C-alpha positions as semicolon CSV with decimal commas, in nm:
position;residue;x (nm);y (nm);z (nm)
1;M;14,211;18,864;15,380
2;R;14,324;19,222;15,407
3;L;14,110;19,551;15,436
4;R;14,318;19,721;15,126
5;N;14,248;19,423;14,910
6;L;13,866;19,495;14,948
7;A;13,908;19,865;14,813
8;E;13,862;19,793;14,447
9;P;13,570;19,514;14,491
10;A;13,404;19,765;14,718
11;V;13,378;20,044;14,458
12;T;13,220;19,762;14,215
13;V;12,987;19,650;14,496
14;A;12,873;20,027;14,577
15;L;12,820;20,114;14,222
16;G;12,573;19,804;14,166
17;A;12,383;19,839;14,495
18;W;12,335;20,211;14,447
19;L;12,236;20,161;14,083
20;A;11,979;19,882;14,186
21;F;11,855;20,083;14,463
22;A;11,825;20,386;14,257
23;V;11,613;20,200;13,999
24;L;11,374;20,042;14,254
25;A;11,332;20,363;14,435
26;A;11,233;20,524;14,096
27;L;10,993;20,265;14,051
28;V;10,809;20,282;14,411
29;I;10,826;20,675;14,353
30;S;10,608;20,642;14,024
31;D;10,377;20,388;14,163
32;Q;10,316;20,456;14,554
33;G;10,119;20,111;14,557
34;P;10,251;19,751;14,563
35;L;10,508;19,641;14,323
36;F;10,541;19,297;14,192
37;P;10,553;19,047;14,393
38;D;10,480;19,260;14,689
39;L;10,080;19,170;14,707
40;D;10,126;18,795;14,665
41;L;10,409;18,752;14,945
42;L;10,198;18,977;15,170
43;S;9,865;18,746;15,097
44;W;10,091;18,443;15,171
45;S;10,196;18,574;15,485
46;V;9,869;18,638;15,629
47;G;9,748;18,303;15,518
48;H;10,040;18,150;15,717
49;R;10,033;18,242;16,055
50;P;10,025;17,986;16,310
51;P;10,063;18,145;16,680
52;V;10,401;17,998;16,721
53;A;10,584;18,129;16,409
54;V;10,423;18,482;16,461
55;A;10,630;18,475;16,818
56;L;10,936;18,353;16,683
57;A;10,906;18,610;16,396
58;R;10,830;18,883;16,645
59;G;11,130;18,779;16,872
60;L;11,355;18,800;16,582
61;T;11,245;19,109;16,425
62;A;11,303;19,282;16,752
63;T;11,657;19,223;16,725
64;G;11,681;19,418;16,432
65;T;11,644;19,754;16,615
66;G;11,742;19,927;16,923
67;V;12,028;19,835;17,152
68;V;12,096;19,497;16,987
69;P;12,251;19,631;16,643
70;Y;12,481;19,865;16,842
71;V;12,589;19,602;17,060
72;L;12,662;19,370;16,773
73;A;12,876;19,679;16,592
74;V;13,062;19,736;16,917
75;L;13,140;19,349;16,898
76;A;13,240;19,364;16,531
77;G;13,527;19,650;16,641
78;L;13,644;19,449;16,902
79;I;13,676;19,138;16,675
80;A;13,858;19,362;16,395
81;G;14,132;19,522;16,624
82;R;14,424;19,377;16,724
83;T;14,546;19,592;17,011
84;A;14,329;19,762;17,279
85;P;14,337;20,107;17,110
86;Q;14,283;19,960;16,773
87;R;13,957;19,780;16,913
88;L;13,821;20,081;17,069
89;V;13,912;20,298;16,760
90;A;13,728;19,993;16,535
91;A;13,393;19,995;16,775
92;A;13,373;20,360;16,754
93;L;13,403;20,335;16,364
94;A;13,150;20,040;16,339
95;V;12,891;20,222;16,568
96;A;12,963;20,547;16,355
97;C;12,907;20,351;16,046
98;L;12,563;20,198;16,165
99;A;12,419;20,534;16,308
100;A;12,532;20,734;15,996
101;G;12,348;20,479;15,778
102;Q;12,045;20,485;15,987
103;A;12,036;20,904;15,954
104;V;12,091;20,871;15,565
105;R;11,808;20,584;15,556
106;Y;11,579;20,830;15,745
107;G;11,633;21,097;15,519
108;V;11,569;20,850;15,179
109;M;11,233;20,724;15,370
110;D;11,115;21,109;15,394
111;L;11,188;21,156;15,028
112;V;11,038;20,841;14,906
113;A;10,730;20,896;15,147
114;R;10,594;20,530;15,057
115;A;10,287;20,386;15,256
116;R;10,292;20,081;15,458
117;P;10,083;19,771;15,383
118;P;9,730;19,794;15,519
119;Q;9,745;19,827;15,919
120;Y;9,504;19,534;15,957
121;D;9,744;19,284;15,813
122;W;9,979;19,384;16,072
123;Q;10,112;19,145;16,354
124;T;10,351;19,373;16,537
125;Q;10,410;19,761;16,599
126;A;10,545;19,997;16,328
127;S;10,585;20,373;16,257
128;G;10,710;20,600;15,969
129;W;10,714;20,536;15,611
130;S;10,799;20,200;15,464
131;F;11,085;20,238;15,208
132;P;11,365;20,113;15,256
133;S;11,284;19,890;15,560
134;G;11,438;20,022;15,902
135;H;11,493;19,689;16,045
136;T;11,612;19,549;15,736
137;T;11,875;19,807;15,662
138;T;11,990;19,810;16,039
139;S;12,032;19,430;16,062
140;A;12,210;19,407;15,739
141;V;12,476;19,684;15,782
142;T;12,529;19,510;16,137
143;A;12,555;19,170;15,999
144;G;12,800;19,303;15,722
145;L;13,006;19,466;15,986
146;L;13,022;19,144;16,188
147;I;13,104;18,943;15,865
148;L;13,381;19,208;15,767
149;A;13,525;19,153;16,103
150;L;13,533;18,805;16,114
151;G;13,672;18,801;15,779
152;L;13,963;19,012;15,900
153;R;14,049;18,844;16,236
154;A;13,903;18,535;16,279
155;G;14,065;18,196;16,172
156;R;13,914;17,857;16,218
157;G;13,545;17,823;16,212
158;R;13,485;18,184;16,060
159;T;13,288;18,021;15,774
160;A;13,021;17,890;15,991
161;L;13,004;18,208;16,210
162;C;12,961;18,423;15,910
163;L;12,677;18,193;15,757
164;L;12,507;18,211;16,118
165;V;12,538;18,593;16,109
166;A;12,411;18,634;15,724
167;V;12,123;18,423;15,809
168;W;12,019;18,658;16,104
169;G;12,053;18,948;15,894
170;A;11,824;18,816;15,615
171;G;11,562;18,654;15,871
172;V;11,516;18,994;16,070
173;G;11,418;19,153;15,707
174;L;11,190;18,856;15,602
175;T;11,003;18,895;15,930
176;R;10,906;19,250;15,839
177;V;10,714;19,047;15,556
178;Y;10,579;18,801;15,719
179;L;10,424;19,025;15,998
180;G;10,290;19,254;15,720
181;V;10,427;19,581;15,829
182;H;10,649;19,614;15,507
183;W;10,630;19,525;15,126
184;F;10,879;19,284;15,008
185;T;11,021;19,544;14,795
186;D;11,090;19,762;15,076
187;V;11,282;19,495;15,235
188;V;11,499;19,449;14,891
189;G;11,553;19,831;14,914
190;G;11,683;19,784;15,285
191;W;11,939;19,528;15,156
192;L;12,075;19,715;14,853
193;F;12,115;20,010;15,062
194;A;12,292;19,853;15,354
195;A;12,503;19,657;15,081
196;G;12,576;20,033;14,922
197;W;12,639;20,175;15,239
198;L;12,898;19,909;15,360
199;A;13,071;19,905;15,037
200;L;13,117;20,275;15,071
201;S;13,247;20,244;15,428
202;V;13,500;19,983;15,331
203;R;13,630;20,183;15,056
204;A;13,670;20,484;15,273
205;A;13,844;20,260;15,569
206;A;14,067;20,094;15,294
207;R;14,177;20,458;15,209
208;W;14,202;20,644;15,522
209;L;14,318;20,365;15,780
210;P;14,671;20,291;15,838
211;A;14,790;19,993;15,649
212;G;14,866;19,813;15,935
213;F;14,549;19,897;16,133
214;V;14,374;19,547;16,060
215;P;14,645;19,251;16,004
216;R;14,562;18,960;15,785
217;A;14,354;18,679;15,967
218;P;14,583;18,380;16,056
219;Q;14,531;18,051;15,865
220;P;14,441;17,743;16,094
221;G;14,775;17,618;16,224
222;T;14,980;17,915;16,161
223;S;15,088;18,153;16,374
224;D;14,993;18,533;16,372
225;P;15,313;18,754;16,295
226;S;15,131;19,049;16,445
227;D;15,139;18,869;16,784
228;P;15,476;18,924;16,978
229;A;15,443;18,577;17,122
230;D;15,455;18,430;16,795
231;A;15,760;18,611;16,692
232;P;16,026;18,395;16,552
233;V;16,330;18,331;16,778
234;E;16,695;18,407;16,673
235;S;16,911;18,061;16,699
236;D;17,195;18,235;16,872
237;A;16,980;18,383;17,132
238;P;17,038;18,279;17,463
239;Q;16,775;18,010;17,597
240;D;16,829;18,077;17,977
241;P;16,562;18,331;18,073
242;H;16,779;18,450;18,371
243;R;17,052;18,554;18,110
244;R;16,822;18,739;17,868
245;G;17,022;19,025;17,680
246;R;17,362;18,861;17,749
247;S;17,576;18,656;17,523
248;R;17,681;18,313;17,613
249;S;18,055;18,298;17,723
250;A;18,314;18,157;17,482
């Protein structure tokens, strides 16, 4: 998979995600109360909270904010780059993508100004407005960066790794509903926002980054043409390492 091959699909995803997000945000603004199926899912969560499940949900939801997403964003950049300078640039771009997305989300939250569910249903601490969910958006953007990096560079086993990352990103969002600090439509809004933001970021990267910045991922059992160690050897090249650069005598 090459980054430039994702440019046109990214535009389609961005348009679809932002349109759906705008429709959902309009519904939230027009009726600041819960939407379908917000109340039903909150009621189910309140009625299914054994201590072990609550503890696990708190542990998982904690990974969706703070330093963890930024560490994972740096990891995504290190995976995506081929050389040391490229890895540093890719890590910086991944962190910038995450930080800028969070800044824009804060602006949207203040604009929508949706209240959270009743505080007596909370099982963890929360602050600020409710739509879109911050933990959900942050974890979804981070998961998307990791999946993109794995798709660009990883070979064998990348499908399982991408699935694991996707489950983590989705799980963080669902814990926000389970712990009672967000409506389900806040989480859906976070997923849509993250999808639109990632698609825009991919389109920008495909447009502005050099064509050879991120090479295609090698297929299992094949060599990476970008790796000098895998470069083909000329058939008439001397095989004696002590005679490199000299032709064989006639």
